VMD Tcl script that builds the backbone (N, CA, C; Angstrom):
set m [mol new atoms 387]
animate dup $m
set s [atomselect $m all]
$s set {name element resname resid chain x y z} {
  {N N SER 1 A 216.128 182.708 107.313}
  {CA C SER 1 A 214.866 182.852 106.570}
  {C C SER 1 A 215.077 182.469 105.114}
  {N N PRO 2 A 214.232 181.665 104.569}
  {CA C PRO 2 A 214.357 181.215 103.168}
  {C C PRO 2 A 214.132 182.359 102.202}
  {N N SER 3 A 213.537 183.456 102.613}
  {CA C SER 3 A 213.290 184.554 101.673}
  {C C SER 3 A 214.368 185.607 101.649}
  {N N LEU 4 A 215.373 185.448 102.481}
  {CA C LEU 4 A 216.509 186.375 102.412}
  {C C LEU 4 A 217.621 185.892 101.484}
  {N N PRO 5 A 218.397 186.818 100.966}
  {CA C PRO 5 A 219.490 186.399 100.083}
  {C C PRO 5 A 220.559 185.625 100.902}
  {N N GLU 6 A 221.411 184.892 100.154}
  {CA C GLU 6 A 222.400 184.085 100.818}
  {C C GLU 6 A 223.413 184.970 101.586}
  {N N TYR 7 A 223.779 186.118 100.994}
  {CA C TYR 7 A 224.722 187.029 101.601}
  {C C TYR 7 A 224.092 188.383 101.734}
  {N N PHE 8 A 224.366 189.076 102.857}
  {CA C PHE 8 A 223.861 190.422 103.037}
  {C C PHE 8 A 224.733 191.167 104.061}
  {N N VAL 9 A 224.681 192.448 104.015}
  {CA C VAL 9 A 225.520 193.298 104.908}
  {C C VAL 9 A 224.959 193.264 106.344}
  {N N VAL 10 A 225.886 193.061 107.262}
  {CA C VAL 10 A 225.553 193.090 108.637}
  {C C VAL 10 A 226.403 194.145 109.341}
  {N N PRO 11 A 225.825 195.054 110.062}
  {CA C PRO 11 A 226.646 196.084 110.777}
  {C C PRO 11 A 227.727 195.403 111.616}
  {N N SER 12 A 228.937 195.899 111.504}
  {CA C SER 12 A 230.061 195.243 112.201}
  {C C SER 12 A 229.901 195.328 113.729}
  {N N SER 13 A 229.163 196.278 114.226}
  {CA C SER 13 A 228.959 196.398 115.672}
  {C C SER 13 A 227.888 195.436 116.193}
  {N N LEU 14 A 227.265 194.648 115.336}
  {CA C LEU 14 A 226.270 193.688 115.756}
  {C C LEU 14 A 226.877 192.292 115.745}
  {N N ALA 15 A 226.973 191.667 116.911}
  {CA C ALA 15 A 227.614 190.379 117.090}
  {C C ALA 15 A 226.731 189.286 116.405}
  {N N ASP 16 A 227.389 188.238 115.946}
  {CA C ASP 16 A 226.655 187.123 115.263}
  {C C ASP 16 A 225.592 186.528 116.189}
  {N N GLN 17 A 225.919 186.363 117.426}
  {CA C GLN 17 A 224.904 185.769 118.377}
  {C C GLN 17 A 223.708 186.673 118.544}
  {N N ASP 18 A 223.953 187.999 118.557}
  {CA C ASP 18 A 222.811 188.984 118.653}
  {C C ASP 18 A 221.971 188.883 117.370}
  {N N LEU 19 A 222.616 188.775 116.258}
  {CA C LEU 19 A 221.921 188.685 114.960}
  {C C LEU 19 A 221.001 187.444 114.946}
  {N N LYS 20 A 221.547 186.305 115.402}
  {CA C LYS 20 A 220.754 185.056 115.453}
  {C C LYS 20 A 219.592 185.222 116.433}
  {N N LEU 21 A 219.868 185.798 117.586}
  {CA C LEU 21 A 218.867 185.974 118.621}
  {C C LEU 21 A 217.789 186.911 118.136}
  {N N TYR 22 A 218.123 188.040 117.500}
  {CA C TYR 22 A 217.159 189.013 117.048}
  {C C TYR 22 A 216.336 188.466 115.886}
  {N N SER 23 A 216.925 187.567 115.093}
  {CA C SER 23 A 216.199 187.068 113.906}
  {C C SER 23 A 214.894 186.425 114.299}
  {N N TYR 24 A 214.786 185.790 115.436}
  {CA C TYR 24 A 213.582 185.139 115.879}
  {C C TYR 24 A 212.491 186.143 116.215}
  {N N SER 25 A 212.815 187.411 116.455}
  {CA C SER 25 A 211.894 188.427 116.796}
  {C C SER 25 A 211.113 188.981 115.621}
  {N N PHE 26 A 211.689 188.803 114.395}
  {CA C PHE 26 A 211.090 189.376 113.191}
  {C C PHE 26 A 210.190 188.428 112.517}
  {N N ILE 27 A 209.100 188.940 111.981}
  {CA C ILE 27 A 208.177 188.090 111.255}
  {C C ILE 27 A 208.886 187.428 110.083}
  {N N GLY 28 A 208.756 186.141 110.016}
  {CA C GLY 28 A 209.437 185.365 108.958}
  {C C GLY 28 A 210.963 185.309 109.087}
  {N N ARG 29 A 211.451 185.676 110.307}
  {CA C ARG 29 A 212.888 185.722 110.594}
  {C C ARG 29 A 213.642 186.635 109.591}
  {N N ARG 30 A 212.944 187.650 109.062}
  {CA C ARG 30 A 213.501 188.562 108.065}
  {C C ARG 30 A 214.268 189.666 108.747}
  {N N MET 31 A 215.567 189.416 108.930}
  {CA C MET 31 A 216.425 190.434 109.572}
  {C C MET 31 A 216.502 191.680 108.690}
  {N N PRO 32 A 216.854 192.824 109.253}
  {CA C PRO 32 A 216.994 194.033 108.475}
  {C C PRO 32 A 218.085 193.833 107.399}
  {N N LEU 33 A 217.827 194.376 106.216}
  {CA C LEU 33 A 218.760 194.270 105.086}
  {C C LEU 33 A 219.214 195.674 104.719}
  {N N TRP 34 A 220.523 195.908 104.715}
  {CA C TRP 34 A 221.054 197.167 104.247}
  {C C TRP 34 A 221.080 197.036 102.727}
  {N N SER 35 A 220.097 197.627 102.023}
  {CA C SER 35 A 219.874 197.393 100.631}
  {C C SER 35 A 220.553 198.327 99.673}
  {N N TRP 36 A 220.858 199.560 100.127}
  {CA C TRP 36 A 221.351 200.546 99.211}
  {C C TRP 36 A 222.095 201.661 99.987}
  {N N ASN 37 A 223.116 202.184 99.416}
  {CA C ASN 37 A 223.860 203.268 100.043}
  {C C ASN 37 A 224.058 204.394 99.012}
  {N N HIS 38 A 223.765 205.611 99.398}
  {CA C HIS 38 A 223.926 206.776 98.525}
  {C C HIS 38 A 225.219 207.483 98.857}
  {N N PRO 39 A 225.867 208.101 97.838}
  {CA C PRO 39 A 227.143 208.809 98.119}
  {C C PRO 39 A 227.024 209.890 99.152}
  {N N ASN 40 A 225.795 210.463 99.378}
  {CA C ASN 40 A 225.627 211.496 100.393}
  {C C ASN 40 A 225.562 210.921 101.789}
  {N N GLY 41 A 225.655 209.594 101.895}
  {CA C GLY 41 A 225.611 208.965 103.198}
  {C C GLY 41 A 224.342 208.279 103.615}
  {N N SER 42 A 223.275 208.488 102.840}
  {CA C SER 42 A 221.985 207.862 103.127}
  {C C SER 42 A 222.058 206.374 102.867}
  {N N ALA 43 A 221.401 205.652 103.714}
  {CA C ALA 43 A 221.327 204.194 103.501}
  {C C ALA 43 A 219.884 203.755 103.594}
  {N N LEU 44 A 219.555 202.774 102.767}
  {CA C LEU 44 A 218.192 202.206 102.779}
  {C C LEU 44 A 218.297 200.827 103.435}
  {N N VAL 45 A 217.588 200.650 104.508}
  {CA C VAL 45 A 217.515 199.381 105.219}
  {C C VAL 45 A 216.095 198.899 105.287}
  {N N ARG 46 A 215.840 197.690 104.804}
  {CA C ARG 46 A 214.477 197.117 104.849}
  {C C ARG 46 A 214.416 196.201 106.073}
  {N N MET 47 A 213.308 196.306 106.755}
  {CA C MET 47 A 213.137 195.523 107.997}
  {C C MET 47 A 211.699 195.063 108.128}
  {N N ALA 48 A 211.487 193.817 108.454}
  {CA C ALA 48 A 210.195 193.272 108.737}
  {C C ALA 48 A 209.702 193.752 110.061}
  {N N ASN 49 A 208.433 193.584 110.317}
  {CA C ASN 49 A 207.872 193.920 111.643}
  {C C ASN 49 A 208.401 192.982 112.710}
  {N N ILE 50 A 208.471 193.501 113.949}
  {CA C ILE 50 A 208.914 192.685 115.078}
  {C C ILE 50 A 207.645 192.101 115.719}
  {N N LYS 51 A 207.697 190.786 115.960}
  {CA C LYS 51 A 206.533 190.054 116.447}
  {C C LYS 51 A 206.039 190.518 117.812}
  {N N ASP 52 A 206.991 190.649 118.767}
  {CA C ASP 52 A 206.638 190.988 120.160}
  {C C ASP 52 A 206.645 192.474 120.344}
  {N N VAL 53 A 205.491 193.048 120.512}
  {CA C VAL 53 A 205.339 194.504 120.636}
  {C C VAL 53 A 206.098 195.018 121.864}
  {N N LEU 54 A 206.162 194.218 122.925}
  {CA C LEU 54 A 206.864 194.621 124.142}
  {C C LEU 54 A 208.395 194.733 123.890}
  {N N GLN 55 A 208.923 193.883 123.053}
  {CA C GLN 55 A 210.367 193.886 122.755}
  {C C GLN 55 A 210.738 194.786 121.582}
  {N N GLN 56 A 209.736 195.277 120.886}
  {CA C GLN 56 A 209.942 195.995 119.645}
  {C C GLN 56 A 210.899 197.194 119.803}
  {N N ARG 57 A 210.577 198.052 120.745}
  {CA C ARG 57 A 211.392 199.229 120.959}
  {C C ARG 57 A 212.886 198.894 121.244}
  {N N ARG 58 A 213.109 197.924 122.106}
  {CA C ARG 58 A 214.449 197.559 122.522}
  {C C ARG 58 A 215.261 197.002 121.335}
  {N N ILE 59 A 214.643 196.072 120.616}
  {CA C ILE 59 A 215.304 195.456 119.467}
  {C C ILE 59 A 215.538 196.458 118.314}
  {N N ASP 60 A 214.510 197.270 118.064}
  {CA C ASP 60 A 214.569 198.272 117.065}
  {C C ASP 60 A 215.724 199.281 117.389}
  {N N GLN 61 A 215.825 199.675 118.633}
  {CA C GLN 61 A 216.879 200.639 119.045}
  {C C GLN 61 A 218.283 200.008 118.883}
  {N N ARG 62 A 218.428 198.753 119.295}
  {CA C ARG 62 A 219.758 198.069 119.214}
  {C C ARG 62 A 220.195 197.964 117.750}
  {N N ILE 63 A 219.247 197.623 116.857}
  {CA C ILE 63 A 219.618 197.473 115.463}
  {C C ILE 63 A 219.913 198.836 114.837}
  {N N CYS 64 A 219.084 199.821 115.121}
  {CA C CYS 64 A 219.313 201.179 114.594}
  {C C CYS 64 A 220.663 201.744 115.097}
  {N N ASN 65 A 220.973 201.496 116.344}
  {CA C ASN 65 A 222.278 201.944 116.858}
  {C C ASN 65 A 223.418 201.229 116.149}
  {N N ALA 66 A 223.268 199.976 115.870}
  {CA C ALA 66 A 224.325 199.216 115.175}
  {C C ALA 66 A 224.498 199.767 113.761}
  {N N ILE 67 A 223.399 200.059 113.110}
  {CA C ILE 67 A 223.449 200.664 111.757}
  {C C ILE 67 A 224.153 201.995 111.771}
  {N N THR 68 A 223.782 202.847 112.747}
  {CA C THR 68 A 224.392 204.188 112.879}
  {C C THR 68 A 225.911 204.071 113.117}
  {N N ARG 69 A 226.302 203.172 114.030}
  {CA C ARG 69 A 227.729 203.006 114.324}
  {C C ARG 69 A 228.486 202.519 113.135}
  {N N SER 70 A 227.870 201.711 112.258}
  {CA C SER 70 A 228.535 201.108 111.120}
  {C C SER 70 A 228.499 201.990 109.878}
  {N N HIS 71 A 227.663 203.009 109.924}
  {CA C HIS 71 A 227.542 203.901 108.746}
  {C C HIS 71 A 228.743 204.812 108.644}
  {N N PRO 72 A 229.284 204.976 107.439}
  {CA C PRO 72 A 230.522 205.808 107.272}
  {C C PRO 72 A 230.349 207.230 107.833}
  {N N LEU 73 A 229.203 207.819 107.713}
  {CA C LEU 73 A 229.012 209.196 108.186}
  {C C LEU 73 A 228.292 209.254 109.518}
  {N N ARG 74 A 228.073 208.096 110.116}
  {CA C ARG 74 A 227.453 208.019 111.437}
  {C C ARG 74 A 226.018 208.724 111.399}
  {N N SER 75 A 225.372 208.603 110.291}
  {CA C SER 75 A 224.060 209.231 110.086}
  {C C SER 75 A 223.013 208.554 110.951}
  {N N ASP 76 A 222.111 209.341 111.513}
  {CA C ASP 76 A 221.018 208.772 112.276}
  {C C ASP 76 A 220.040 208.049 111.347}
  {N N VAL 77 A 219.345 207.108 111.912}
  {CA C VAL 77 A 218.401 206.267 111.137}
  {C C VAL 77 A 217.074 206.991 111.079}
  {N N TYR 78 A 216.512 207.097 109.904}
  {CA C TYR 78 A 215.183 207.630 109.701}
  {C C TYR 78 A 214.289 206.439 109.359}
  {N N LYS 79 A 213.186 206.248 110.100}
  {CA C LYS 79 A 212.350 205.105 109.863}
  {C C LYS 79 A 211.036 205.553 109.243}
  {N N SER 80 A 210.558 204.676 108.291}
  {CA C SER 80 A 209.268 204.929 107.695}
  {C C SER 80 A 208.516 203.597 107.625}
  {N N ASP 81 A 207.309 203.572 108.105}
  {CA C ASP 81 A 206.495 202.362 108.128}
  {C C ASP 81 A 205.764 202.283 106.772}
  {N N LEU 82 A 206.265 201.468 105.907}
  {CA C LEU 82 A 205.727 201.372 104.547}
  {C C LEU 82 A 204.400 200.644 104.548}
  {N N ASP 83 A 204.062 199.902 105.595}
  {CA C ASP 83 A 202.720 199.264 105.666}
  {C C ASP 83 A 201.650 200.310 105.685}
  {N N ARG 84 A 201.951 201.474 106.214}
  {CA C ARG 84 A 200.957 202.515 106.350}
  {C C ARG 84 A 200.867 203.405 105.158}
  {N N CYS 85 A 201.957 203.521 104.380}
  {CA C CYS 85 A 201.956 204.500 103.275}
  {C C CYS 85 A 201.990 203.854 101.896}
  {N N LEU 86 A 202.032 202.564 101.818}
  {CA C LEU 86 A 202.015 201.880 100.514}
  {C C LEU 86 A 200.786 201.020 100.382}
  {N N PRO 87 A 200.315 200.837 99.131}
  {CA C PRO 87 A 199.160 199.949 98.961}
  {C C PRO 87 A 199.470 198.471 99.308}
  {N N SER 88 A 198.475 197.739 99.656}
  {CA C SER 88 A 198.666 196.320 99.930}
  {C C SER 88 A 198.857 195.557 98.609}
  {N N ILE 89 A 199.345 194.379 98.702}
  {CA C ILE 89 A 199.556 193.564 97.507}
  {C C ILE 89 A 198.203 193.260 96.860}
  {N N GLN 90 A 197.149 193.143 97.668}
  {CA C GLN 90 A 195.811 192.924 97.085}
  {C C GLN 90 A 195.338 194.123 96.284}
  {N N GLU 91 A 195.624 195.345 96.750}
  {CA C GLU 91 A 195.230 196.582 96.047}
  {C C GLU 91 A 196.002 196.669 94.686}
  {N N ILE 92 A 197.272 196.301 94.754}
  {CA C ILE 92 A 198.076 196.310 93.537}
  {C C ILE 92 A 197.589 195.291 92.519}
  {N N GLN 93 A 197.248 194.103 93.002}
  {CA C GLN 93 A 196.715 193.068 92.120}
  {C C GLN 93 A 195.393 193.490 91.513}
  {N N ALA 94 A 194.543 194.090 92.305}
  {CA C ALA 94 A 193.225 194.549 91.785}
  {C C ALA 94 A 193.426 195.620 90.735}
  {N N ALA 95 A 194.296 196.525 90.999}
  {CA C ALA 95 A 194.588 197.623 90.013}
  {C C ALA 95 A 195.156 197.032 88.746}
  {N N HIS 96 A 196.023 196.061 88.845}
  {CA C HIS 96 A 196.589 195.391 87.668}
  {C C HIS 96 A 195.520 194.709 86.856}
  {N N LEU 97 A 194.601 194.035 87.550}
  {CA C LEU 97 A 193.520 193.350 86.865}
  {C C LEU 97 A 192.620 194.378 86.111}
  {N N ARG 98 A 192.330 195.528 86.778}
  {CA C ARG 98 A 191.535 196.557 86.111}
  {C C ARG 98 A 192.234 197.086 84.881}
  {N N LEU 99 A 193.596 197.257 84.959}
  {CA C LEU 99 A 194.392 197.695 83.861}
  {C C LEU 99 A 194.326 196.721 82.726}
  {N N LYS 100 A 194.506 195.408 82.992}
  {CA C LYS 100 A 194.409 194.400 81.978}
  {C C LYS 100 A 193.010 194.387 81.311}
  {N N GLN 101 A 191.963 194.522 82.061}
  {CA C GLN 101 A 190.617 194.581 81.534}
  {C C GLN 101 A 190.447 195.762 80.623}
  {N N LEU 102 A 190.976 196.896 80.993}
  {CA C LEU 102 A 190.933 198.094 80.176}
  {C C LEU 102 A 191.650 197.929 78.871}
  {N N CYS 103 A 192.859 197.348 78.931}
  {CA C CYS 103 A 193.681 197.255 77.738}
  {C C CYS 103 A 193.294 196.082 76.842}
  {N N VAL 104 A 192.796 195.002 77.394}
  {CA C VAL 104 A 192.539 193.802 76.604}
  {C C VAL 104 A 191.077 193.663 76.228}
  {N N ASN 105 A 190.210 193.876 77.182}
  {CA C ASN 105 A 188.805 193.581 76.980}
  {C C ASN 105 A 187.988 194.744 76.425}
  {N N GLU 106 A 188.426 195.971 76.652}
  {CA C GLU 106 A 187.656 197.108 76.243}
  {C C GLU 106 A 188.029 197.474 74.785}
  {N N PRO 107 A 187.019 197.668 73.938}
  {CA C PRO 107 A 187.318 198.138 72.583}
  {C C PRO 107 A 187.748 199.618 72.641}
  {N N PHE 108 A 188.659 199.969 71.816}
  {CA C PHE 108 A 189.191 201.337 71.852}
  {C C PHE 108 A 188.354 202.235 70.958}
  {N N GLU 109 A 187.048 202.289 71.191}
  {CA C GLU 109 A 186.166 203.140 70.453}
  {C C GLU 109 A 185.864 204.383 71.229}
  {N N GLU 110 A 186.339 204.475 72.484}
  {CA C GLU 110 A 186.130 205.621 73.324}
  {C C GLU 110 A 187.025 206.752 72.866}
  {N N THR 111 A 186.693 207.936 73.323}
  {CA C THR 111 A 187.563 209.092 73.074}
  {C C THR 111 A 188.831 208.927 73.917}
  {N N GLU 112 A 189.879 209.559 73.484}
  {CA C GLU 112 A 191.137 209.447 74.217}
  {C C GLU 112 A 190.985 209.965 75.681}
  {N N GLU 113 A 190.205 211.039 75.819}
  {CA C GLU 113 A 190.008 211.603 77.161}
  {C C GLU 113 A 189.303 210.598 78.088}
  {N N LYS 114 A 188.308 209.941 77.551}
  {CA C LYS 114 A 187.562 208.969 78.348}
  {C C LYS 114 A 188.454 207.757 78.709}
  {N N TRP 115 A 189.243 207.330 77.744}
  {CA C TRP 115 A 190.168 206.214 77.963}
  {C C TRP 115 A 191.200 206.541 79.053}
  {N N LEU 116 A 191.736 207.736 78.942}
  {CA C LEU 116 A 192.732 208.203 79.929}
  {C C LEU 116 A 192.059 208.300 81.339}
  {N N SER 117 A 190.834 208.749 81.397}
  {CA C SER 117 A 190.105 208.800 82.640}
  {C C SER 117 A 189.886 207.385 83.176}
  {N N SER 118 A 189.580 206.431 82.286}
  {CA C SER 118 A 189.389 205.032 82.686}
  {C C SER 118 A 190.709 204.451 83.230}
  {N N LEU 119 A 191.831 204.821 82.531}
  {CA C LEU 119 A 193.162 204.390 82.976}
  {C C LEU 119 A 193.438 204.896 84.385}
  {N N GLU 120 A 193.154 206.166 84.597}
  {CA C GLU 120 A 193.388 206.750 85.904}
  {C C GLU 120 A 192.566 206.042 87.018}
  {N N ASN 121 A 191.322 205.659 86.660}
  {CA C ASN 121 A 190.440 205.003 87.630}
  {C C ASN 121 A 190.934 203.577 88.012}
  {N N THR 122 A 191.773 203.006 87.216}
  {CA C THR 122 A 192.373 201.706 87.615}
  {C C THR 122 A 193.309 201.815 88.821}
  {N N ARG 123 A 193.864 203.007 88.989}
  {CA C ARG 123 A 194.850 203.363 90.077}
  {C C ARG 123 A 196.193 202.657 89.841}
  {N N TRP 124 A 196.378 202.001 88.714}
  {CA C TRP 124 A 197.610 201.323 88.435}
  {C C TRP 124 A 198.799 202.291 88.401}
  {N N LEU 125 A 198.629 203.381 87.710}
  {CA C LEU 125 A 199.750 204.365 87.588}
  {C C LEU 125 A 200.080 204.974 88.916}
  {N N GLU 126 A 199.065 205.196 89.758}
  {CA C GLU 126 A 199.298 205.723 91.101}
  {C C GLU 126 A 200.115 204.741 91.940}
  {N N HIS 127 A 199.797 203.432 91.818}
  {CA C HIS 127 A 200.534 202.400 92.585}
  {C C HIS 127 A 201.996 202.248 92.127}
  {N N ILE 128 A 202.200 202.262 90.795}
  {CA C ILE 128 A 203.578 202.038 90.352}
  {C C ILE 128 A 204.449 203.313 90.480}
  {N N ARG 129 A 203.811 204.449 90.636}
  {CA C ARG 129 A 204.566 205.680 90.877}
  {C C ARG 129 A 205.287 205.569 92.192}
}
mol reanalyze $m
mol bondsrecalc $m
mol representation Tube
mol addrep $m
């Protein structure tokens, strides 16, 4: 995938041929990336959606098992679907545009309370939180 870094961590229990085979199942061939490791044993792995819904469970389970086997503490994988709990790129862009309009185009003759309310209505702070 052209959007992946040149080098990234691959669980040692996942064979190269499996990695290549599984890469075709992910949208944009974006294989899971082990992005961060915490001293308490937690690991952050980013993974694109799997194209074939019928194969999703099998591939997901194989990759999660490989991550668990390769993790120093053998911690189970916790999955979170960020598509459902994060704003879309369009929502973020719209909030940013509203923020720019508030900061650049609006004269600051309003009371501080009204300006802060207008800032909150942009939803920009909510998105970047």
